[in-house]
C-alpha positions in Angstrom: 27.7 -9.9 11.1 25.9 -7.1 12.5 22.3 -6.6 12.3 21.8 -4.4 9.4 18.3 -2.5 8.6 17.7 -1.1 5.1 15.0 0.9 3.6 14.6 0.9 0.0 11.7 3.8 -0.2 10.6 3.6 -2.8 12.4 1.1 -4.7 13.0 2.0 -8.5 13.0 -1.7 -9.7 12.2 -4.6 -7.7 12.7 -8.4 -9.1 13.1 -11.8 -8.7 15.1 -14.4 -10.5 16.9 -17.4 -10.3 20.4 -18.0 -11.7 21.4 -21.6 -13.0 20.2 -25.4 -14.6 17.2 -26.5 -13.4 17.5 -28.6 -10.4 20.2 -26.7 -9.5 19.0 -23.0 -10.0 19.8 -20.1 -7.3 16.7 -18.1 -6.5 17.0 -14.3 -5.8 15.2 -11.1 -4.6 16.3 -8.0 -5.9 15.5 -3.7 -5.2 17.2 -0.6 -6.5 17.4 2.6 -5.4 19.0 5.1 -7.0 22.8 3.5 -7.3 22.1 1.2 -4.0 21.4 -2.9 -5.3 20.3 -5.0 -2.5 20.3 -8.8 -3.5 18.9 -11.4 -1.1 19.3 -15.2 -1.7 15.7 -16.9 -1.5 14.3 -20.4 -1.8 11.8 -21.1 -4.8 8.6 -21.9 -2.8 9.2 -18.5 -0.6 9.2 -16.9 -4.2 6.2 -19.0 -5.4 3.9 -18.3 -2.1 5.1 -14.7 -2.1 3.7 -14.4 -5.4 0.5 -16.3 -4.3 0.7 -13.7 -1.2 0.8 -10.4 -3.5 -2.5 -11.4 -5.3 -4.7 -11.9 -2.0 -3.1 -9.1 -0.6 -3.6 -6.8 -3.4 -6.9 -8.3 -3.7 -8.0 -7.5 0.3 -6.2 -3.5 -0.2 -8.8 -2.9 -3.3 -11.8 -4.7 -0.6 -10.6 -2.1 1.6 -9.8 0.6 -0.4 -12.5 0.2 -3.5 -12.0 3.4 -4.6 -7.9 3.4 -5.7 -6.9 2.7 -9.5 -6.2 -1.0 -10.6 -2.5 -1.9 -10.3 -1.2 -3.9 -13.7 1.0 -6.5 -13.4 2.6 -5.8 -16.9 6.3 -6.2 -17.3 9.0 -6.5 -19.5 10.9 -9.7 -18.9 14.0 -8.2 -19.8 14.0 -5.4 -17.4 13.0 -7.7 -14.6 16.4 -9.9 -15.1 19.2 -9.5 -12.3 21.5 -6.8 -12.3 25.0 -8.6 -12.1 26.8 -8.5 -10.0 25.4 -10.9 -7.7 26.3 -10.6 -4.1 23.9 -11.5 -1.9 23.2 -9.6 1.6 21.9 -12.4 3.4 19.7 -15.1 2.9 16.0 -15.1 3.3 14.3 -16.4 6.6 11.2 -14.4 6.4 9.1 -12.3 3.7 6.3 -10.5 4.8 3.6 -7.6 3.1 1.9 -4.2 4.7 0.3 -1.8 3.4 0.8 2.3 3.5 -2.1 3.3 2.8 -1.6 7.0 3.3 1.0 7.2 0.6 -0.4 3.5 -1.5 3.0 2.1 -1.1 3.1 -1.9 -0.5 6.3 -2.8 1.3 8.1 -6.3 1.4 10.0 -7.0 4.3 12.7 -10.0 4.2 14.3 -10.8 7.0 17.1 -12.9 7.3 17.5 -16.8 8.2 19.9 -17.0 11.3 21.7 -20.2 12.1 20.5 -22.5 15.8 19.6 -20.8 18.5 20.6 -17.1 17.6 18.2 -14.6 19.0 15.2 -13.4 16.7 16.0 -9.9 17.3 19.7 -9.6 15.6 18.4 -10.9 12.2 19.0 -8.1 9.5 16.0 -6.7 7.7 15.1 -4.9 4.1 12.7 -3.5 3.4 11.8 -2.7 -0.3 8.6 -0.3 -0.9 6.7 -0.8 -4.3 3.9 0.7 -5.8 0.7 -1.9 -6.3 2.2 -2.3 -10.1 5.2 -3.1 -9.4 4.4 -5.7 -6.4 2.1 -7.3 -9.0 4.6 -7.4 -11.9 6.9 -8.9 -9.3 4.0 -11.3 -8.4 3.4 -12.2 -12.2 7.2 -12.4 -12.9 8.1 -14.4 -9.7 5.5 -17.0 -10.9 7.3 -17.4 -14.5 10.9 -17.8 -13.3 9.5 -20.6 -10.6 7.6 -22.4 -13.5 10.9 -22.9 -15.5 12.3 -25.4 -13.6 12.8 -29.7 -13.8 9.4 -31.3 -15.5 7.5 -32.7 -12.9 6.8 -36.7 -12.7 3.1 -37.4 -13.8 3.4 -40.6 -11.5 5.0 -39.4 -8.4 4.8 -35.5 -8.6 8.7 -35.0 -8.3 10.6 -33.4 -10.4 12.8 -35.0 -12.8 16.5 -34.1 -13.9 17.6 -34.5 -17.0 19.0 -37.8 -16.9 16.1 -39.4 -15.0 15.0 -39.9 -11.2 13.9 -43.1 -9.4 10.1 -43.2 -9.7 8.8 -44.7 -6.9 5.5 -45.4 -7.8 7.7 -47.6 -10.7 8.3 -49.4 -7.6 12.2 -47.4 -7.8 12.7 -48.1 -11.4 14.3 -45.1 -13.4 11.7 -43.1 -15.1 
């Protein structure tokens, strides 16, 4: 696939979501500008790390620009659901955040993961330009989506499948 560069500036809507049963879910990042909808596949840990990074980055922005109005992280759960059809452009390899103080906009930069020895400069990139409030809502919603996974075993800390799991702390016995 040839290298793609997309800037959704400004993004009308940005969200993350997961489709599938816990333990088999696929996570997505999706943004829209007018009629253009861009969907990317991500890992659960990327969504969780992004949510944490947004909080930290917004704290840094607030310290550097104390006169900015506070961002609100409120969201409507129904409005945060992914829009079908889900046709991902690529699988995310790297996510980054930046801030444009002249326009008071944050940008989420998503770069494609490339196989093997591919040149990193050939990775496709999507930039989602958002308000600080859109980004904070994305972070809050991302943590909510990620928390709907499988229960965690209190003994070994591993996810428990619906049919149970072999727990190393119980010497491999099903739990």
